[in-house]
C-alpha positions in Angstrom: -62.8 59.3 52.8 -61.4 61.0 49.5 -62.1 59.9 46.1 -61.2 61.0 42.9 -64.0 61.8 40.0 -62.2 60.4 36.6 -62.0 62.9 34.0 -62.8 61.6 30.4 -59.5 60.2 29.7 -57.5 61.5 26.3 -54.7 59.2 24.5 -51.7 60.3 25.4 -48.8 60.4 22.4 -47.0 57.2 21.6 -43.3 57.2 22.4 -42.6 57.1 18.8 -44.2 60.6 18.0 -42.9 61.7 21.8 -39.2 60.7 21.7 -38.2 62.8 18.4 -40.5 65.7 19.8 -38.1 65.7 22.3 -34.6 65.3 20.6 -36.2 68.4 18.1 -36.2 71.0 21.2 -33.5 70.0 22.5 -31.3 69.7 19.5 -32.8 72.4 17.8 -33.7 70.6 14.9 -37.4 70.5 12.2 -39.5 68.3 12.3 -41.7 66.4 9.6 -44.8 65.1 10.2 -48.6 64.4 9.2 -50.5 65.7 11.5 -54.5 65.0 11.4 -56.5 69.0 11.8 -60.4 69.6 12.3 -60.5 69.8 8.2 -58.2 67.0 6.7 -54.5 65.6 7.3 -52.0 67.3 6.4 -47.9 66.9 5.9 -45.9 69.9 8.5 -42.3 71.1 8.7 -42.0 72.8 11.7 -39.3 74.2 14.1 -40.7 73.2 17.5 -39.7 74.9 20.8 -42.0 73.9 23.7 -44.7 71.2 24.6 -47.7 72.3 26.2 -50.3 71.0 28.9 -53.6 72.3 28.3 -57.1 71.3 27.9 -56.4 67.7 29.2 -53.8 67.3 26.2 -50.3 67.4 25.3 -49.8 70.2 23.0 -46.4 71.2 20.5 -46.1 75.0 20.2 -43.8 75.0 16.8 -43.3 77.6 14.3 -44.9 76.0 11.3 -42.5 76.5 8.2 -45.6 76.4 5.8 -47.8 78.1 7.4 -45.1 80.9 8.0 -46.3 81.6 11.7 -47.0 80.1 15.1 -48.6 76.8 15.8 -50.2 74.6 18.5 -50.2 71.0 17.5 -52.1 68.3 19.4 -49.6 65.8 20.0 -51.8 62.9 19.7 -53.6 63.8 16.0 -49.6 63.0 14.4 -49.7 59.6 13.4 -46.0 60.1 12.0 -43.0 62.0 12.9 -39.7 62.3 11.2 -36.6 64.1 12.6 -35.3 66.4 9.7 -31.6 67.3 9.3 -32.3 71.2 9.2 -31.5 73.1 12.0 -34.5 74.5 13.1 -34.0 76.7 16.0 -37.6 79.4 16.6 -36.7 81.5 19.4 -39.4 81.7 21.9 -39.5 85.8 21.9 -39.9 86.2 18.3 -43.2 84.3 18.8 -45.0 86.8 19.9 -48.3 85.1 21.2 -46.2 82.6 23.0 -43.9 86.1 24.6 -46.7 88.3 25.0 -48.5 88.1 28.7 -52.2 89.7 28.4 -54.6 89.4 31.2 -58.1 87.8 32.1 -60.8 88.2 34.3 -62.8 85.5 36.1 -66.3 87.0 37.3 -69.3 85.3 38.6 -72.2 84.4 36.2 -75.4 86.6 37.1 -77.5 83.5 38.9 -74.5 82.0 41.0 -73.9 82.6 44.4 -70.9 85.0 44.3 -70.3 84.1 48.1 -69.7 80.3 47.3 -67.5 81.5 43.9 -65.6 83.8 46.1 -63.9 80.9 47.8 -63.8 78.9 45.0 -62.0 81.4 42.5 -60.6 83.6 44.8 -62.3 86.5 43.3 -62.2 89.9 45.5 -65.4 91.4 46.7 -63.7 94.7 46.6 -62.8 94.9 43.1 -66.7 93.9 41.9 -66.1 90.0 42.4 -63.4 89.7 39.7 -60.1 87.6 39.8 -57.1 89.1 37.3 -54.7 86.7 36.1 -51.9 87.0 33.7 -51.1 84.3 31.0 -49.2 84.3 27.9 -51.5 85.2 24.9 -51.1 81.9 23.0 -53.1 80.2 26.3 -55.9 82.4 26.0 -58.0 79.7 22.9 -57.4 77.0 25.9 -59.3 79.8 28.7 -61.6 81.4 27.2 -63.3 78.4 25.1 -66.7 77.4 27.3 -67.1 73.9 25.3 -69.8 71.3 26.3 -69.6 70.0 29.5 -71.6 68.0 32.1 -71.6 70.6 34.2 -71.4 74.4 33.5 -69.1 76.8 34.6 -70.1 78.7 37.1 -67.6 81.8 36.0 -67.3 84.0 32.9 -63.4 84.3 31.9 -62.8 87.0 29.4 -59.5 89.2 28.4 -58.9 92.2 30.5 -57.4 94.6 28.4 -56.2 96.9 31.5 
């Protein structure tokens, strides 16, 4: 028998939001949208380059023209979006957080069984029971944030400066 435990489901972006985003990426055009961040709703004008699935939801990676910097936007927090007539190409290589690779280190928490975690996370006993992974620097916020869950993580994930 096999049974999958249901996760807490997150909303998915509507087709009315997703379609102009995909079109803007393909046609290298700007988007204008309303965005509900953590503090208050804002209107944004962005040049999108990638859709990212992280932390159980879809994010839009884009150059935010109002902030003058690359940003990630949770796509379900965009209730309204309009495809702009302005060109909006932003080269991913100019997004330094996106193009830079960094190392993260996975190690067991001191109170956890190391043998079990070696099996579960591929920890290397010859390197002090750790595993190293290269990731985009832009993804660190999703990997290093421990959050609050029903089952605490048995490992520590931190940036490893090699």
